[in-house]
Structures are given as C-alpha cells and as structure tokens.
C-alpha positions as semicolon CSV with decimal commas, in nm:
position;residue;x (nm);y (nm);z (nm)
1;M;-0,992;8,689;20,657
2;L;-1,147;8,347;20,701
3;D;-1,035;8,332;21,062
4;A;-1,194;8,677;21,123
5;V;-1,529;8,563;20,973
6;Q;-1,528;8,243;21,182
7;A;-1,431;8,432;21,500
8;Q;-1,708;8,694;21,439
9;Y;-1,984;8,427;21,423
10;A;-1,829;8,211;21,703
11;D;-1,909;8,504;21,933
12;Q;-2,275;8,459;21,838
13;G;-2,276;8,083;21,894
14;I;-2,250;8,002;21,521
15;S;-1,987;7,778;21,360
16;V;-1,894;7,871;20,997
17;D;-1,743;7,634;20,744
18;L;-1,626;7,828;20,439
19;Y;-1,508;7,647;20,119
20;A;-1,515;7,678;19,738
21;E;-1,648;7,422;19,501
22;G;-1,645;7,486;19,127
23;D;-1,811;7,823;19,075
24;E;-1,963;7,825;19,420
25;M;-1,839;7,981;19,749
26;H;-2,014;7,797;20,033
27;Y;-2,088;7,945;20,376
28;D;-2,226;7,668;20,596
29;F;-2,356;7,810;20,921
30;T;-2,431;7,577;21,220
31;I;-2,627;7,731;21,506
32;D;-2,430;7,552;21,788
33;N;-2,689;7,549;22,066
34;L;-3,007;7,491;21,847
35;V;-3,182;7,153;21,838
36;T;-3,494;7,164;21,629
37;T;-3,807;6,952;21,570
38;E;-3,978;6,925;21,233
39;E;-4,218;7,209;21,346
40;D;-3,924;7,420;21,460
41;R;-3,752;7,377;21,134
42;A;-4,049;7,531;20,932
43;T;-4,043;7,831;21,162
44;M;-3,666;7,871;21,145
45;T;-3,667;7,841;20,762
46;E;-3,905;8,135;20,731
47;A;-3,696;8,342;20,972
48;L;-3,370;8,256;20,795
49;K;-3,520;8,319;20,452
50;A;-3,634;8,672;20,568
51;G;-3,288;8,743;20,712
52;A;-3,110;8,614;20,396
53;E;-3,335;8,821;20,167
54;A;-3,284;9,136;20,381
55;T;-2,903;9,114;20,352
56;G;-2,901;8,964;20,000
57;E;-2,742;9,264;19,833
58;T;-2,430;9,199;20,052
59;Y;-2,398;8,844;19,912
60;Y;-2,469;8,953;19,547
61;S;-2,190;9,214;19,591
62;L;-1,960;8,956;19,752
63;A;-2,014;8,725;19,452
64;A;-1,948;9,009;19,208
65;S;-1,631;9,111;19,392
66;V;-1,490;8,750;19,400
67;K;-1,574;8,718;19,031
68;E;-1,342;9,007;18,953
69;S;-1,055;8,820;19,115
70;V;-1,104;8,474;18,947
71;S;-1,143;8,344;18,589
72;N;-1,491;8,208;18,649
73;D;-1,770;8,359;18,435
74;V;-2,011;8,353;18,733
75;V;-1,945;8,312;19,104
76;I;-2,229;8,192;19,328
77;V;-2,232;8,252;19,706
78;V;-2,427;7,969;19,873
79;L;-2,558;8,016;20,232
80;T;-2,670;7,705;20,416
81;F;-2,791;7,704;20,780
82;F;-2,802;7,397;21,002
83;D;-2,905;7,327;21,354
84;S;-2,657;7,169;21,600
85;K;-2,763;6,814;21,491
86;G;-2,689;6,881;21,122
87;N;-3,047;6,928;21,017
88;E;-3,054;7,174;20,719
89;L;-3,275;7,460;20,797
90;Y;-3,238;7,685;20,492
91;T;-3,020;7,738;20,188
92;Q;-3,009;8,022;19,930
93;S;-2,774;8,109;19,649
94;F;-2,654;8,454;19,537
95;S;-2,507;8,483;19,176
96;S;-2,265;8,741;19,059
97;A;-2,487;8,756;18,740
98;D;-2,762;8,900;18,953
99;A;-2,553;9,164;19,128
100;V;-2,646;9,528;19,083
101;T;-2,355;9,705;18,919
102;E;-2,307;10,071;18,899
C-alpha cells in the first residue's frame, strides 16, 4: 500500500515519506522541482492550506479508519509539505476524534 501511495505521487513530481510516531501518522510531501523564496512560501502556504482543507474529510476518515485497527485512543494524520530544499511550506493535522461518523 505504501509503495502504491509513493508511486502515485512520484508521477506528479512529489516524494512522500510515510511514518508513524506515537499516535501520529506522518505524510511528508516534498515537491521535488520546487525551489521557493520567503515570498513564494507565503503564497504556497495559502494554496496548500486551501487544498488540505478541501480534502480534509478524507484525512479525518483515514485517521478514524486506522484508529479502528490499533489500540490508540486517538490517531492523528499529519500532513507536512516541503519544497525541494527542505523548507517547510505547510503542515496540518487531522484527528480521528474530529472525524464525522455515521
């Protein structure tokens, strides 16, 4: 599954590092061909924030789904975006506690 996720993003020029740490599942996205300045980062932050918020329900659902498979009380999916030089552009967390359940 992890290989499939990484291959999907690689086709878009994005490297993905996936790992778990405590109650958190981290998705570190590096936009491989993007070099930013301070000004660029502010613009990219806004665009990435809008994108993360638009797809947020997917990540809340992912956190809730993983929580059902582990003994953790809460699972948090953490998305972090970097440019090709390792500059952090944006990070956002999605908690299973905030997931909409039916």
